[in-house]
BATIVEX-316014 format. One record per atom (N, C-alpha, C): residue in one letter; atom name; x, y, z. Coordinates in pm, whole numbers. Each point is the difference from the previous one (the first is absolute). Example, Ala and Ser with C-alpha at 12.3 -4.5 7.8 and 13.67 -1.06 7.14 Angstrom:
BATIVEX-316014
A	N	1319	-569	780 .
A	CA	-89	119	0 .
A	C	90	120	0 .
S	N	-35	105	-72 .
S	CA	82	119	6 .
S	C	-77	109	73 .
***
This chain:
BATIVEX-316014
M	N	-7131	16701	2124 .
M	CA	-128	-68	10 .
M	C	-110	103	19 .
I	N	-114	-25	-64 .
I	CA	-117	84	14 .
I	C	-110	-84	64 .
L	N	-60	55	106 .
L	CA	-109	-68	70 .
L	C	-122	90	3 .
I	N	-116	-64	-6 .
I	CA	-128	69	23 .
I	C	-72	-76	110 .
L	N	-22	65	113 .
L	CA	-61	-63	116 .
L	C	-132	67	34 .
N	N	-89	-74	65 .
N	CA	-125	59	45 .
N	C	20	59	140 .
H	N	-107	50	60 .
H	CA	13	68	129 .
H	C	35	-95	114 .
K	N	-16	-130	-21 .
K	CA	38	-98	101 .
K	C	145	-45	-13 .
G	N	66	42	-107 .
G	CA	138	-42	-23 .
G	C	13	-125	-84 .
D	N	-111	-51	-53 .
D	CA	5	-118	-87 .
D	C	49	40	-138 .
I	N	86	-82	-58 .
I	CA	56	29	-132 .
I	C	-101	-36	-108 .
M	N	-37	99	-82 .
M	CA	-89	-24	-113 .
M	C	80	-21	-128 .
I	N	102	84	-20 .
I	CA	84	-7	-120 .
I	C	145	11	43 .
S	N	85	-80	-58 .
S	CA	144	11	25 .
S	C	74	-35	-128 .
R	N	102	77	-29 .
R	CA	85	-27	-116 .
R	C	144	25	40 .
Q	N	81	-105	-10 .
Q	CA	141	7	40 .
Q	C	85	16	-125 .
Y	N	70	113	-10 .
Y	CA	82	29	-117 .
Y	C	146	-39	21 .
R	N	43	-11	127 .
R	CA	134	-46	34 .
R	C	-11	-96	117 .
D	N	109	-71	28 .
D	CA	-4	-102	104 .
D	C	59	46	132 .
D	N	8	133	21 .
D	CA	60	50	125 .
D	C	-103	16	111 .
V	N	-129	-8	-32 .
V	CA	-106	17	99 .
V	C	-100	-114	-17 .
S	N	-47	-56	112 .
S	CA	-98	-108	-5 .
S	C	-135	50	49 .
R	N	-103	-81	-24 .
R	CA	-134	36	45 .
R	C	-13	-1	151 .
A	N	93	-66	69 .
A	CA	-6	-2	147 .
A	C	19	140	59 .
A	N	63	89	-76 .
A	CA	19	137	49 .
A	C	-133	73	16 .
A	N	-104	-47	-69 .
A	CA	-131	64	13 .
A	C	-55	-14	142 .
D	N	39	-107	70 .
D	CA	-46	-17	138 .
D	C	52	112	88 .
S	N	124	41	-22 .
S	CA	57	110	78 .
S	C	-75	130	-28 .
F	N	-35	22	-126 .
F	CA	-74	121	-33 .
F	C	-139	-2	63 .
R	N	-65	-116	1 .
R	CA	-133	-9	58 .
R	C	3	27	150 .
L	N	103	-49	68 .
L	CA	6	16	145 .
L	C	46	138	42 .
Q	N	97	56	-70 .
Q	CA	60	125	45 .
Q	C	-60	125	-63 .
V	N	-78	-15	-104 .
V	CA	-61	117	-65 .
V	C	-152	-7	6 .
I	N	-58	-108	-55 .
I	CA	-146	-8	-5 .
I	C	-58	-21	140 .
A	N	52	-99	74 .
A	CA	-52	-26	133 .
A	C	29	114	97 .
A	N	115	67	-19 .
A	CA	35	113	87 .
A	C	-71	129	-37 .
K	N	-75	-2	-113 .
K	CA	-77	115	-47 .
K	C	88	123	-17 .
E	N	113	-21	-70 .
E	CA	92	111	-24 .
E	C	-38	82	-122 .
T	N	-91	-53	-82 .
T	CA	-34	70	-124 .
T	C	-62	135	30 .
G	N	55	105	-58 .
G	CA	-50	135	19 .
G	C	68	76	111 .
S	N	58	-71	97 .
S	CA	67	67	111 .
S	C	152	-5	-13 .
Q	N	51	-95	-79 .
Q	CA	144	-14	-21 .
Q	C	32	13	-148 .
A	N	128	19	-29 .
A	CA	44	10	-140 .
A	C	-29	-132	-72 .
P	N	-36	5	-129 .
P	CA	-33	-122	-74 .
P	C	123	-79	-43 .
V	N	105	5	79 .
V	CA	122	-77	-25 .
V	C	38	-67	131 .
K	N	16	-131	-3 .
K	CA	31	-76	120 .
K	C	117	-92	-28 .
R	N	97	1	91 .
R	CA	117	-87	-11 .
R	C	-14	-113	102 .
I	N	-15	-123	-50 .
I	CA	-18	-116	87 .
I	C	94	-110	-43 .
E	N	90	-39	89 .
E	CA	92	-112	-25 .
E	C	75	16	-134 .
N	N	64	116	-15 .
N	CA	81	31	-118 .
N	C	-82	0	-129 .
C	N	-129	18	11 .
C	CA	-87	6	-117 .
C	C	-82	129	6 .
S	N	-4	72	-110 .
S	CA	-73	127	-5 .
S	C	-141	-25	-55 .
F	N	-99	52	72 .
F	CA	-140	-10	-40 .
F	C	-48	141	-35 .
L	N	-42	19	-122 .
L	CA	-56	128	-44 .
L	C	-144	-28	-42 .
Y	N	-95	74	54 .
Y	CA	-139	-38	-21 .
Y	C	-90	123	-12 .
T	N	-115	-22	-61 .
T	CA	-106	99	-8 .
T	C	-132	-75	7 .
R	N	-110	74	16 .
R	CA	-131	-64	17 .
R	C	-98	46	-107 .
H	N	-89	-91	-34 .
H	CA	-117	33	-81 .
H	C	-119	-68	67 .
L	N	-93	81	50 .
L	CA	-112	-51	78 .
L	C	54	-84	117 .
N	N	-32	-129	7 .
N	CA	46	-84	110 .
N	C	110	-97	-43 .
M	N	71	34	-108 .
M	CA	107	-85	-52 .
M	C	134	71	9 .
Y	N	105	-80	22 .
Y	CA	136	50	10 .
Y	C	78	-43	-124 .
F	N	62	95	-66 .
F	CA	91	-28	-111 .
F	C	142	17	54 .
V	N	76	-110	5 .
V	CA	128	-2	71 .
V	C	110	-43	-97 .
A	N	111	70	7 .
A	CA	121	-38	-74 .
A	C	107	-39	101 .
L	N	64	-117	-21 .
L	CA	103	-51	89 .
L	C	131	-7	-74 .
T	N	107	42	67 .
T	CA	132	-8	-62 .
T	C	107	1	108 .
R	N	112	-62	-31 .
R	CA	118	7	85 .
R	C	107	91	-59 .
S	N	-26	55	-117 .
S	CA	95	88	-67 .
S	C	-22	144	43 .
N	N	97	83	-32 .
N	CA	-7	143	31 .
N	C	-66	70	-120 .
V	N	-133	-2	-4 .
V	CA	-72	53	-115 .
V	C	-41	144	24 .
N	N	-42	65	-107 .
N	CA	-52	136	8 .
N	C	-146	-6	45 .
P	N	-34	50	119 .
P	CA	-139	-11	48 .
P	C	-99	70	-93 .
A	N	39	113	-60 .
A	CA	-92	71	-89 .
A	C	-38	-87	-119 .
L	N	95	-77	-52 .
L	CA	-29	-89	-112 .
L	C	-98	-109	42 .
V	N	19	-56	119 .
V	CA	-88	-107	47 .
V	C	-142	51	20 .
F	N	-14	116	65 .
F	CA	-134	53	24 .
F	C	-68	41	-130 .
E	N	76	52	-94 .
E	CA	-59	35	-129 .
E	C	-53	-124	-71 .
Y	N	73	-111	11 .
Y	CA	-49	-124	-60 .
Y	C	-127	-48	69 .
L	N	-5	7	132 .
L	CA	-121	-42	73 .
L	C	-120	87	-37 .
F	N	22	131	-13 .
F	CA	-109	88	-39 .
F	C	-46	-29	-142 .
Q	N	96	-28	-89 .
Q	CA	-35	-34	-138 .
Q	C	-75	-132	-5 .
K	N	39	-95	84 .
K	CA	-70	-128	5 .
K	C	-146	20	42 .
I	N	-25	83	100 .
I	CA	-137	28	43 .
I	C	-77	70	-112 .
R	N	66	92	-69 .
R	CA	-67	71	-110 .
R	C	-39	-97	-111 .
I	N	87	-97	-31 .
I	CA	-31	-98	-104 .
I	C	-118	-87	42 .
L	N	0	-43	126 .
L	CA	-109	-84	48 .
L	C	-132	77	1 .
K	N	5	129	29 .
K	CA	-121	80	-7 .
K	C	-54	6	-142 .
A	N	90	7	-97 .
A	CA	-43	6	-140 .
A	C	-64	-131	-44 .
Y	N	48	-112	52 .
Y	CA	-52	-131	-40 .
Y	C	-119	-45	85 .
L	N	4	26	130 .
L	CA	-100	-55	91 .
L	C	-99	103	52 .
G	N	24	128	-27 .
G	CA	-87	106	51 .
G	C	69	80	110 .
E	N	-48	122	20 .
E	CA	62	90	96 .
E	C	-4	-54	142 .
E	N	-105	-70	36 .
E	CA	-16	-51	137 .
E	C	14	-152	4 .
F	N	103	-52	-67 .
F	CA	19	-145	2 .
F	C	34	-45	142 .
D	N	-54	-117	36 .
D	CA	16	-51	136 .
D	C	59	-140	-3 .
E	N	-2	-64	117 .
E	CA	59	-133	13 .
E	C	-72	-103	-86 .
N	N	-130	10	-11 .
N	CA	-75	-97	-81 .
N	C	33	11	-148 .
S	N	8	123	-50 .
S	CA	34	17	-141 .
S	C	143	-45	-29 .
M	N	88	12	99 .
M	CA	137	-50	-17 .
M	C	0	-151	-11 .
R	N	-74	-67	87 .
R	CA	-2	-146	-1 .
R	C	-69	-54	-126 .
N	N	-90	75	-57 .
N	CA	-70	-46	-120 .
N	C	80	24	-128 .
N	N	113	69	11 .
N	CA	80	31	-119 .
N	C	148	-33	24 .
M	N	26	-115	59 .
M	CA	137	-40	31 .
M	C	86	-9	-125 .
T	N	-54	-62	-105 .
T	CA	78	-16	-123 .
T	C	40	134	-59 .
L	N	-94	93	-3 .
L	CA	29	134	-50 .
L	C	107	69	82 .
I	N	-9	-8	132 .
I	CA	93	72	86 .
I	C	141	-57	-13 .
Y	N	12	-134	-4 .
Y	CA	133	-58	-16 .
Y	C	61	34	-136 .
E	N	-84	10	-101 .
E	CA	51	39	-131 .
E	C	49	144	2 .
L	N	-72	87	70 .
L	CA	43	139	14 .
L	C	128	10	82 .
M	N	13	-85	102 .
M	CA	122	-1	81 .
M	C	122	-35	-84 .
D	N	-16	-97	-90 .
D	CA	112	-42	-83 .
D	C	35	103	-105 .
E	N	-99	73	-50 .
E	CA	26	97	-106 .
E	C	58	130	53 .
T	N	-30	35	125 .
T	CA	43	129	54 .
T	C	132	-6	75 .
M	N	53	-119	27 .
M	CA	129	-11	69 .
M	C	72	-125	-44 .
D	N	131	12	-14 .
D	CA	83	-114	-40 .
D	C	128	3	83 .
F	N	24	-107	75 .
F	CA	119	-15	85 .
F	C	15	119	95 .
G	N	-113	52	47 .
G	CA	3	110	96 .
G	C	11	137	-61 .
Y	N	0	11	-132 .
Y	CA	10	130	-67 .
Y	C	-133	33	-65 .
P	N	-59	117	30 .
P	CA	-126	38	-63 .
P	C	14	8	-151 .
Q	N	-103	-47	-69 .
Q	CA	0	0	-146 .
Q	C	-115	87	-50 .
N	N	-84	-56	-80 .
N	CA	-108	75	-64 .
N	C	-117	19	97 .
C	N	-28	125	36 .
C	CA	-112	31	89 .
C	C	-103	91	-67 .
A	N	4	8	-132 .
A	CA	-95	84	-73 .
A	C	-126	-79	-30 .
V	N	-113	48	49 .
V	CA	-127	-71	-18 .
V	C	-36	-11	-147 .
D	N	26	106	-78 .
D	CA	-35	-2	-141 .
D	C	74	-110	-76 .
V	N	122	-31	44 .
V	CA	76	-106	-66 .
V	C	-41	-136	53 .
L	N	-22	-10	130 .
L	CA	-39	-128	59 .
L	C	-132	-50	-57 .
R	N	-92	89	-28 .
R	CA	-131	-43	-48 .
R	C	5	-50	-144 .
L	N	113	18	-68 .
L	CA	12	-53	-136 .
L	C	4	-152	0 .
Y	N	52	-60	107 .
Y	CA	14	-145	-1 .
Y	C	-46	-66	130 .
I	N	-51	76	96 .
I	CA	-60	-56	121 .
I	C	-142	55	8 .
N	N	-98	-83	-28 .
N	CA	-137	49	-18 .
N	C	-100	-76	87 .
L	N	41	-45	117 .
L	CA	-89	-81	83 .
L	C	-86	82	92 .
G	N	32	129	20 .
G	CA	-75	81	94 .
G	C	-104	85	-70 .
N	N	-32	116	61 .
N	CA	-100	89	-58 .
N	C	52	74	-121 .
I	N	132	13	-12 .
I	CA	57	71	-114 .
I	C	-14	-87	-124 .
R	N	-46	60	-106 .
R	CA	-14	-68	-127 .
R	C	74	78	-107 .
Q	N	76	-70	-80 .
Q	CA	74	68	-105 .
Q	C	-97	50	-106 .
Q	N	26	119	-52 .
Q	CA	-88	59	-98 .
Q	C	24	-58	-139 .
D	N	123	-20	-35 .
D	CA	35	-54	-130 .
D	C	90	-120	19 .
E	N	-11	-95	-91 .
E	CA	85	-117	7 .
E	C	144	41	-31 .
P	N	97	-25	88 .
P	CA	137	44	-24 .
P	C	67	-81	-108 .
D	N	92	66	-69 .
D	CA	80	-67	-101 .
D	C	111	-77	72 .
T	N	-1	-133	-12 .
T	CA	97	-82	74 .
T	C	142	29	-43 .
S	N	21	46	-121 .
S	CA	136	30	-45 .
S	C	56	124	66 .
K	N	-88	88	50 .
K	CA	45	124	64 .
K	C	-11	-7	152 .
L	N	-50	-114	52 .
L	CA	-25	-7	143 .
L	C	129	4	80 .
T	N	103	-71	-46 .
T	CA	127	-3	73 .
T	C	65	137	5 .
S	N	1	71	-112 .
S	CA	60	133	-1 .
S	C	-81	97	83 .
Q	N	-131	-22	9 .
Q	CA	-84	86	83 .
Q	C	31	-19	147 .
I	N	22	-124	42 .
I	CA	25	-29	140 .
I	C	139	48	42 .
T	N	99	-26	-83 .
T	CA	139	30	36 .
T	C	50	131	-59 .
G	N	-83	72	-74 .
G	CA	44	122	-66 .
G	C	16	115	97 .
A	N	54	112	-52 .
A	CA	25	116	83 .
A	C	-128	75	33 .
I	N	-104	-15	-82 .
I	CA	-127	69	22 .
I	C	-105	-106	25 .
D	N	-2	-53	123 .
D	CA	-94	-106	30 .
D	C	-134	53	48 .
W	N	-11	133	21 .
W	CA	-125	57	49 .
W	C	-96	34	-114 .
R	N	42	-17	-123 .
R	CA	-87	31	-114 .
R	C	27	-100	-111 .
R	N	-104	-64	-48 .
R	CA	17	-96	-107 .
R	C	-14	68	-136 .
E	N	58	-59	-99 .
E	CA	-7	55	-135 .
E	C	-134	-34	-64 .
G	N	-33	79	-101 .
G	CA	-122	-26	-75 .
G	C	-126	59	58 .
I	N	11	94	96 .
I	CA	-119	63	59 .
I	C	-60	98	-101 .
R	N	-131	-6	-16 .
R	CA	-70	86	-95 .
R	C	-118	67	70 .
H	N	-14	130	-24 .
H	CA	-114	76	49 .
H	C	-58	81	-115 .
K	N	-131	15	-1 .
K	CA	-64	80	-104 .
K	C	36	147	13 .
R	N	15	46	125 .
R	CA	39	139	26 .
R	C	117	1	98 .
N	N	98	84	-27 .
N	CA	113	16	91 .
N	C	-33	106	104 .
E	N	-4	-43	127 .
E	CA	-39	90	108 .
E	C	94	-17	119 .
V	N	27	111	68 .
V	CA	81	-1	122 .
V	C	-68	90	102 .
Y	N	-25	-55	119 .
Y	CA	-60	75	109 .
Y	C	103	10	113 .
I	N	16	121	54 .
I	CA	97	26	106 .
I	C	-70	67	117 .
D	N	18	-56	119 .
D	CA	-52	59	123 .
D	C	116	23	96 .
V	N	15	122	46 .
V	CA	101	36	100 .
V	C	-72	22	132 .
L	N	22	-88	96 .
L	CA	-68	6	129 .
L	C	99	47	106 .
E	N	-25	117	56 .
E	CA	90	58	100 .
E	C	-71	12	134 .
S	N	74	-30	107 .
S	CA	-51	12	136 .
S	C	93	91	78 .
I	N	-57	96	71 .
I	CA	78	96	79 .
I	C	-8	-41	147 .
N	N	114	-21	60 .
N	CA	9	-33	143 .
N	C	61	119	73 .
L	N	-68	48	102 .
L	CA	39	125	66 .
L	C	-8	-17	151 .
L	N	103	55	68 .
L	CA	1	4	146 .
L	C	25	144	43 .
M	N	-94	58	77 .
M	CA	9	139	42 .
M	C	4	7	152 .
S	N	64	106	49 .
S	CA	6	24	144 .
S	C	-125	74	45 .
S	N	-11	20	128 .
S	CA	-116	71	54 .
S	C	-2	147	-40 .
T	N	117	55	-37 .
T	CA	8	140	-42 .
T	C	-18	17	-151 .
G	N	-21	-108	-72 .
G	CA	-20	9	-143 .
G	C	123	-19	-84 .
D	N	116	-27	63 .
D	CA	122	-23	-77 .
D	C	0	-141	-58 .
V	N	50	-10	-120 .
V	CA	8	-129	-67 .
V	C	124	-74	50 .
L	N	-20	-113	65 .
L	CA	112	-80	50 .
L	C	52	-97	-105 .
R	N	-88	-58	-74 .
R	CA	39	-96	-104 .
R	C	-109	-5	-106 .
N	N	42	-1	-125 .
N	CA	-96	-15	-109 .
N	C	66	-74	-115 .
E	N	-76	-80	-67 .
E	CA	49	-75	-113 .
E	C	-116	-38	-90 .
V	N	34	-27	-124 .
V	CA	-97	-45	-98 .
V	C	44	-137	-50 .
T	N	-86	-98	12 .
T	CA	25	-133	-56 .
T	C	-95	-19	-116 .
A	N	50	-53	-108 .
A	CA	-80	-9	-122 .
A	C	29	-128	-74 .
Q	N	-94	-39	-81 .
Q	CA	16	-113	-90 .
Q	C	-62	34	-134 .
V	N	63	-48	-105 .
V	CA	-45	24	-137 .
V	C	-58	-129	-53 .
Q	N	-131	-1	-22 .
Q	CA	-70	-117	-51 .
Q	C	-26	19	-150 .
M	N	19	-106	-76 .
M	CA	-21	7	-145 .
M	C	-88	-115	-45 .
N	N	-74	24	-105 .
N	CA	-80	-102	-68 .
N	C	27	17	-149 .
T	N	75	-93	-57 .
T	CA	43	11	-139 .
T	C	-72	-101	-86 .
K	N	-46	45	-114 .
K	CA	-61	-86	-102 .
K	C	65	35	-133 .
L	N	122	-53	-18 .
L	CA	81	34	-116 .
L	C	30	-125	-81 .
T	N	16	18	-129 .
T	CA	29	-110	-90 .
T	C	150	-20	-15 .
G	N	41	-125	-6 .
G	CA	141	-32	-24 .
G	C	86	14	124 .
M	N	125	47	-21 .
M	CA	96	18	109 .
M	C	44	146	3 .
P	N	-87	90	47 .
P	CA	31	143	-6 .
P	C	99	41	108 .
E	N	81	99	-30 .
E	CA	89	61	100 .
E	C	-58	134	40 .
C	N	-27	16	129 .
C	CA	-62	122	51 .
C	C	99	79	84 .
K	N	-23	129	6 .
K	CA	79	89	85 .
K	C	-95	80	88 .
F	N	34	6	127 .
F	CA	-83	70	98 .
F	C	85	107	66 .
G	N	-54	122	10 .
G	CA	75	108	61 .
G	C	-88	88	85 .
L	N	61	72	94 .
L	CA	-71	96	84 .
L	C	25	139	-54 .
N	N	-23	104	82 .
N	CA	18	137	-46 .
N	C	140	25	-52 .
D	N	97	-59	66 .
D	CA	140	15	-38 .
D	C	69	-130	33 .
K	N	127	-11	-34 .
K	CA	73	-121	33 .
K	C	12	-16	151 .
L	N	-8	-122	45 .
L	CA	3	-27	143 .
L	C	137	30	59 .
V	N	0	49	121 .
V	CA	123	23	74 .
V	C	-2	-95	119 .
I	N	85	-100	-3 .
I	CA	-2	-103	103 .
I	C	96	38	112 .
E	N	-45	-17	122 .
E	CA	81	16	120 .
E	C	61	139	11 .
K	N	-68	98	-54 .
K	CA	42	141	16 .
K	C	147	19	-32 .
E	N	34	-16	-125 .
E	CA	139	11	-43 .
E	C	57	135	42 .
T	N	128	-2	32 .
T	CA	63	119	61 .
T	C	43	104	-102 .
N	N	-18	-25	-128 .
N	CA	40	96	-101 .
N	C	-88	125	9 .
Q	N	60	113	34 .
Q	CA	-77	122	19 .
Q	C	-44	62	-132 .
N	N	66	-36	-111 .
N	CA	-32	59	-129 .
N	C	-102	-81	-78 .
R	N	-58	-100	63 .
R	CA	-95	-84	-71 .
R	C	-129	77	-28 .
K	N	-69	-46	-100 .
K	CA	-130	59	-33 .
K	C	-104	-48	100 .
P	N	-102	80	26 .
P	CA	-103	-44	94 .
P	C	-74	-121	-54 .
G	N	-28	-92	87 .
G	CA	-68	-122	-40 .
G	C	-95	-47	108 .
V	N	-49	-119	-17 .
V	CA	-89	-61	97 .
V	C	87	-79	97 .
E	N	19	53	120 .
E	CA	86	-65	98 .
E	C	-76	-111	71 .
I	N	47	-121	-11 .
I	CA	-61	-111	71 .
I	C	107	-70	82 .
D	N	-41	-54	113 .
D	CA	96	-64	91 .
D	C	29	-143	-39 .
D	N	-99	-73	-46 .
D	CA	24	-137	-44 .
D	C	-114	-41	-92 .
C	N	26	-99	-82 .
C	CA	-101	-50	-92 .
C	C	28	-146	-31 .
T	N	-105	-73	-30 .
T	CA	10	-139	-41 .
T	C	-78	-17	-129 .
F	N	51	-87	-88 .
F	CA	-59	-16	-132 .
F	C	-47	-144	-21 .
H	N	-93	-14	-92 .
H	CA	-35	-132	-51 .
H	C	120	-54	-77 .
R	N	13	-132	-5 .
R	CA	119	-58	-62 .
R	C	5	20	-151 .
C	N	-105	55	-60 .
C	CA	5	28	-143 .
C	C	78	127	-31 .
V	N	28	84	101 .
V	CA	72	125	-22 .
V	C	148	-28	-22 .
R	N	58	65	-98 .
R	CA	142	-14	-29 .
R	C	79	90	94 .
L	N	57	-61	103 .
L	CA	69	78	103 .
L	C	126	66	-54 .
G	N	68	-65	-94 .
G	CA	119	61	-59 .
G	C	-33	130	-71 .
K	N	-111	2	-71 .
K	CA	-43	122	-68 .
K	C	-38	107	101 .
F	N	-62	-41	110 .
F	CA	-39	97	102 .
F	C	122	59	68 .
D	N	101	-82	29 .
D	CA	121	51	64 .
D	C	75	95	-93 .
A	N	-10	-22	-130 .
A	CA	77	81	-95 .
A	C	-61	138	-20 .
D	N	-130	8	-28 .
D	CA	-59	130	-32 .
D	C	-131	27	74 .
R	N	-32	-83	102 .
R	CA	-117	21	84 .
R	C	-132	-5	-77 .
T	N	-4	-74	-109 .
T	CA	-125	-23	-69 .
T	C	-49	-141	30 .
I	N	-130	-16	19 .
I	CA	-60	-129	34 .
I	C	-43	-66	-130 .
T	N	79	-94	-48 .
T	CA	-26	-70	-125 .
T	C	-35	-145	31 .
F	N	-104	-53	-66 .
F	CA	-45	-135	34 .
F	C	-87	-56	-111 .
I	N	-5	-132	-4 .
I	CA	-96	-73	-82 .
I	C	-106	-53	96 .
P	N	-121	54	-3 .
P	CA	-96	-27	108 .
P	C	-64	-137	-12 .
P	N	-41	-58	113 .
P	CA	-86	-118	-5 .
P	C	-136	37	-59 .
D	N	-73	-98	-43 .
D	CA	-133	24	-54 .
D	C	-101	1	114 .
G	N	-76	108	11 .
G	CA	-98	11	106 .
G	C	45	94	112 .
E	N	-53	-23	120 .
E	CA	27	86	114 .
E	C	126	-42	73 .
F	N	80	97	42 .
F	CA	120	-26	80 .
F	C	44	129	66 .
E	N	88	-11	99 .
E	CA	55	116	70 .
E	C	137	31	-57 .
L	N	14	115	-63 .
L	CA	126	36	-64 .
L	C	107	37	102 .
M	N	-33	83	97 .
M	CA	101	45	95 .
M	C	-66	53	126 .
R	N	84	13	103 .
R	CA	-36	68	124 .
R	C	110	100	32 .
Y	N	-37	111	64 .
Y	CA	102	97	39 .
Y	C	-45	72	126 .
R	N	96	71	60 .
R	CA	-25	73	125 .
R	C	69	135	-8 .
V	N	-69	105	42 .
V	CA	50	137	-2 .
V	C	-14	57	140 .
T	N	104	70	47 .
T	CA	-4	60	134 .
T	C	25	150	1 .
D	N	41	59	-112 .
D	CA	29	143	-6 .
D	C	-96	70	-96 .
N	N	-16	133	24 .
N	CA	-79	86	-89 .
N	C	-141	-53	-18 .
I	N	-64	-35	112 .
I	CA	-136	-53	-3 .
I	C	-97	113	34 .
N	N	-91	27	-91 .
N	CA	-104	100	24 .
N	C	-123	-71	55 .
L	N	-32	32	124 .
L	CA	-113	-67	64 .
L	C	-131	44	-64 .
P	N	-89	-91	-32 .
P	CA	-127	39	-63 .
P	C	-92	77	93 .
F	N	14	-21	130 .
F	CA	-78	75	98 .
F	C	74	-4	133 .
R	N	-39	85	93 .
R	CA	63	8	132 .
R	C	-109	-9	107 .
I	N	26	-80	99 .
I	CA	-94	-18	110 .
I	C	47	85	119 .
I	N	-84	90	43 .
I	CA	31	86	115 .
I	C	-100	-33	111 .
P	N	46	-58	110 .
P	CA	-95	-36	107 .
P	C	-41	123	79 .
A	N	-126	3	35 .
A	CA	-54	108	84 .
A	C	-68	-64	119 .
V	N	53	26	121 .
V	CA	-52	-62	123 .
V	C	-69	107	82 .
R	N	-123	-24	36 .
R	CA	-76	93	83 .
R	C	-51	-74	123 .
E	N	33	52	116 .
E	CA	-42	-62	125 .
E	C	-141	45	35 .
M	N	-81	-96	32 .
M	CA	-139	29	39 .
M	C	-13	-12	151 .
K	N	-50	105	64 .
K	CA	-22	-4	144 .
K	C	-122	-86	32 .
E	N	14	-76	103 .
E	CA	-109	-88	40 .
E	C	-113	85	60 .
Q	N	-117	-18	-53 .
Q	CA	-116	78	45 .
Q	C	-71	-73	113 .
N	N	-37	78	103 .
N	CA	-74	-58	113 .
N	C	-146	-14	-37 .
R	N	-54	-117	27 .
R	CA	-141	-25	-28 .
R	C	-88	43	116 .
***
């Protein structure tokens, strides 16, 4: 079951996908989480009367998932985050309780399309906007009804066929942040680089792209001493358009990109970091002058 509650604990939206949880369980969540003001101070997972509550917040609203099964919490939270992202696309970045109440039909339709019998389904905004057009999102071209089913259930649901651009362009931004912890003597205690690769693609058709760094990536510092030098990264996450099998085989990032802006990958590096500058503190004691 998925619930959306306001800050008072009143149910605004509820959708029951299985019959193992009832709406009465929301009373327990209101009393033991909202009324107790546990949000932010406790873990966003609560076990009440053999029922698991997993929740997150947007402004003054609670997005709650209820289940009695032994589910993967990461999957549940990813669905809740995707649900908020979809609502932001339809209702605006700062959608509130009033905008939710004014678009009940739209929200229930999105609930049915994004989950079936408790299993997440299509959460791609570009595909949802092909046939759900009640919010701010407007479809650019009238979709071909004969291709709509294959678009929704196909392997590449993040990009529709028939896209045309006058010019083929690809923009890539690599944003890196250096996090550093130094001791009072100037020794580096911990340093790491976190980065994300942002892309904006304007390509015609269904192009296959390849993205590479200076050399092939070396994941998890492989122990082979005879390996060629590469870009050592500790962990990375990819957009779902990346072919992970191809990456595991030869460490090349191959993908069919979505149209427009998206985040291709994130990565983290902890070794061989050249600091762009060094901060050296200089403390000088000033004697108090008598007036």
